[in-house]
VMD Tcl script that draws the C-alpha trace (Angstrom):
set ca {
  {-102.77 80.17 119.02}
  {-104.17 80.57 122.64}
  {-102.79 77.28 124.22}
  {-99.21 78.39 124.36}
  {-100.39 81.65 126.06}
  {-102.57 79.57 128.45}
  {-99.44 77.53 129.32}
  {-97.26 80.81 129.78}
  {-99.96 82.12 132.06}
  {-100.03 78.90 134.14}
  {-96.22 78.90 134.42}
  {-96.06 82.56 135.48}
  {-98.50 81.74 138.17}
  {-96.39 78.81 139.39}
  {-93.47 76.91 137.74}
  {-94.62 73.39 136.96}
  {-93.66 70.17 135.21}
  {-95.70 68.95 132.24}
  {-97.48 66.48 134.58}
  {-98.40 69.24 136.89}
  {-99.70 71.48 134.08}
  {-101.89 68.65 132.77}
  {-103.38 68.32 136.18}
  {-104.02 72.03 136.37}
  {-105.55 71.96 132.89}
  {-107.84 69.21 134.13}
  {-108.99 71.63 136.95}
  {-109.02 75.33 137.12}
  {-107.69 76.28 133.78}
  {-109.49 73.53 131.91}
  {-112.74 75.09 132.91}
  {-112.31 77.54 130.17}
  {-109.40 76.24 128.00}
  {-108.75 72.45 127.67}
  {-105.75 70.65 126.36}
  {-104.63 67.05 126.28}
  {-101.36 65.75 127.92}
  {-99.83 65.31 124.43}
  {-100.73 68.89 123.30}
  {-99.23 70.42 126.55}
  {-95.91 68.54 126.15}
  {-95.75 69.52 122.35}
  {-96.30 73.10 123.33}
  {-93.71 73.08 126.13}
  {-91.09 71.85 123.58}
  {-92.10 74.65 121.24}
  {-92.03 77.34 123.88}
  {-88.59 76.23 125.13}
  {-87.09 76.15 121.49}
  {-88.49 79.81 121.06}
  {-86.73 80.89 124.10}
  {-89.93 81.69 126.09}
  {-89.50 79.22 128.83}
  {-86.68 77.07 130.22}
  {-86.44 74.03 132.27}
  {-85.37 74.64 135.88}
  {-82.10 73.24 136.96}
  {-82.48 70.15 139.19}
  {-80.45 69.92 142.43}
  {-80.41 66.14 142.14}
  {-80.42 65.03 138.42}
  {-82.03 61.64 137.99}
  {-83.01 59.63 135.12}
  {-86.62 60.06 134.30}
  {-87.12 62.98 136.56}
  {-89.84 65.31 135.53}
  {-88.58 68.74 134.25}
  {-90.26 71.94 135.83}
  {-90.36 74.98 133.60}
  {-90.38 78.63 134.36}
  {-91.11 81.68 132.01}
  {-88.24 83.88 130.72}
  {-88.48 87.61 130.05}
  {-89.16 86.98 126.38}
  {-92.13 84.72 127.39}
  {-93.52 87.32 129.73}
  {-93.23 89.97 126.96}
  {-94.95 87.72 124.46}
  {-97.86 87.03 126.94}
  {-98.05 90.85 127.66}
  {-98.31 91.48 123.96}
  {-100.91 88.84 123.32}
  {-102.98 90.05 126.38}
  {-103.08 93.51 125.05}
  {-103.86 92.93 121.47}
  {-107.26 93.45 119.97}
  {-109.34 90.37 119.30}
  {-112.91 90.00 118.00}
  {-115.48 87.85 119.89}
  {-115.79 84.41 118.63}
  {-119.20 83.21 117.31}
  {-120.98 80.76 119.71}
  {-121.37 77.38 118.26}
  {-123.42 74.91 120.12}
  {-124.89 71.64 118.71}
  {-127.82 71.73 121.04}
  {-129.12 75.13 119.57}
  {-128.77 73.61 116.11}
  {-130.68 70.52 117.27}
  {-133.44 72.59 118.44}
  {-133.61 74.39 115.16}
  {-133.70 70.89 113.39}
  {-136.56 69.87 115.79}
  {-138.70 72.50 114.42}
  {-138.74 70.62 111.07}
  {-138.40 67.00 112.03}
  {-140.13 66.86 115.41}
  {-138.93 66.94 119.05}
  {-139.08 63.18 119.76}
  {-136.19 62.13 122.19}
  {-135.19 65.68 122.80}
  {-136.70 66.31 126.18}
  {-134.63 63.74 127.93}
  {-131.45 65.16 126.66}
  {-132.39 68.66 127.69}
  {-133.09 67.39 131.16}
  {-129.54 65.80 131.10}
  {-127.95 69.01 129.98}
  {-129.78 70.90 132.68}
  {-128.51 68.48 135.41}
  {-124.94 68.78 134.08}
  {-125.07 72.59 134.06}
  {-126.61 72.54 137.64}
  {-123.63 70.29 138.79}
  {-121.08 72.69 137.19}
  {-122.77 75.65 138.65}
  {-122.61 74.06 142.13}
  {-118.82 73.28 141.63}
  {-118.10 76.93 140.59}
  {-119.91 78.23 143.63}
  {-118.04 75.92 145.95}
  {-114.79 77.08 144.38}
  {-115.74 80.70 144.87}
  {-116.75 80.07 148.65}
  {-113.51 78.29 149.23}
  {-110.95 80.39 147.28}
  {-112.26 83.87 147.01}
  {-112.98 85.49 150.32}
  {-115.17 88.68 150.19}
  {-112.34 90.94 151.53}
  {-109.70 89.88 149.05}
  {-108.08 92.86 147.41}
  {-105.01 91.45 145.57}
  {-105.25 92.48 141.78}
  {-104.33 88.87 140.59}
  {-106.87 87.24 142.84}
  {-109.50 89.76 141.85}
  {-108.98 89.08 138.16}
  {-109.02 85.28 138.67}
  {-112.27 85.72 140.62}
  {-113.71 87.72 137.66}
  {-112.98 84.68 135.29}
  {-114.66 82.33 137.82}
  {-117.68 84.82 137.82}
  {-117.97 84.58 134.04}
  {-118.28 80.77 134.42}
  {-120.93 81.14 137.29}
  {-122.95 83.55 135.21}
  {-122.70 81.31 132.03}
  {-123.84 78.29 134.00}
  {-126.67 80.37 135.74}
  {-127.85 81.33 132.15}
  {-127.88 77.87 130.78}
  {-129.79 76.59 133.96}
  {-132.49 79.28 133.49}
  {-132.63 78.86 129.61}
  {-132.81 75.13 129.78}
  {-135.70 75.28 132.30}
  {-137.58 77.61 129.99}
  {-136.81 75.41 127.08}
  {-138.22 72.37 128.87}
  {-141.43 74.32 129.70}
  {-141.76 75.39 126.15}
  {-141.17 71.84 124.85}
  {-143.90 70.31 127.21}
  {-146.26 73.19 126.13}
  {-145.96 72.55 122.47}
  {-148.93 71.19 120.64}
  {-148.60 67.75 118.98}
  {-147.43 68.40 115.44}
  {-147.78 66.50 112.25}
  {-144.70 65.54 110.15}
  {-143.90 68.28 107.50}
  {-144.73 65.84 104.76}
  {-148.12 64.14 105.12}
  {-149.30 61.00 103.31}
  {-152.35 62.73 101.91}
  {-151.06 66.15 101.26}
  {-147.92 68.51 101.70}
  {-147.45 71.10 104.41}
  {-146.93 74.73 102.89}
  {-144.64 77.22 104.50}
  {-147.33 78.31 106.98}
  {-147.63 74.77 108.32}
  {-151.01 74.05 106.84}
  {-151.67 70.95 104.87}
  {-153.70 70.99 101.54}
  {-155.84 67.84 101.76}
  {-157.12 66.03 98.79}
  {-160.49 67.53 97.91}
  {-159.80 70.63 99.98}
  {-159.52 73.11 97.00}
  {-162.98 73.88 95.99}
  {-164.11 70.29 95.46}
  {-161.70 69.66 92.44}
  {-160.63 66.33 93.92}
  {-156.87 67.11 93.52}
  {-154.51 68.87 96.02}
  {-152.94 71.09 93.32}
  {-156.33 72.60 92.38}
  {-156.26 71.14 88.73}
  {-159.18 69.19 87.36}
}
mol new
graphics top color blue
foreach p $ca { graphics top sphere $p radius 0.5 }
foreach p [lrange $ca 0 end-1] q [lrange $ca 1 end] { graphics top cylinder $p $q radius 0.2 }
display resetview
């Protein structure tokens, strides 16, 4: 249920129309909580029905004019309640990590190029975050709201720094791996230690299972 709270946060920062919210979700908010145009408009309708927000009166009503919304006291109270409640950390799920685990049993063919692509994407994202930090967060800034927003950005910078370092290490590890055989070989089967029992390799019995 975090999307409505993300919208309440954005509207408390600045009253906005649905289109303006979509643009903001495509930028700063969307770095850590994404939402589509349809999702945002649907949630705006629900929040208005629940009495958490209201459409600002327009000085010059016009057909098709975009409504801007502001947060009501009930909405601020709900956001404060949600902010203060206890929540457990969410388990991290990343298909890339699962693919690396799978590569341990099926081989690493094709994986190196995609790791390099991931590395480049994380480097680009890191550079973008660092540019935002340089532009929007001066060193002498002491406003509580700005300091907390900067803290969120620092989380993104640290995360991208981690991925850049980890992916570089993963690529080094990948290129250093010895060439491995497929888990199942034509002339024998690989046991759990990775060793293959070859025909004739069990005391000269002539059979891989050791029977005569």
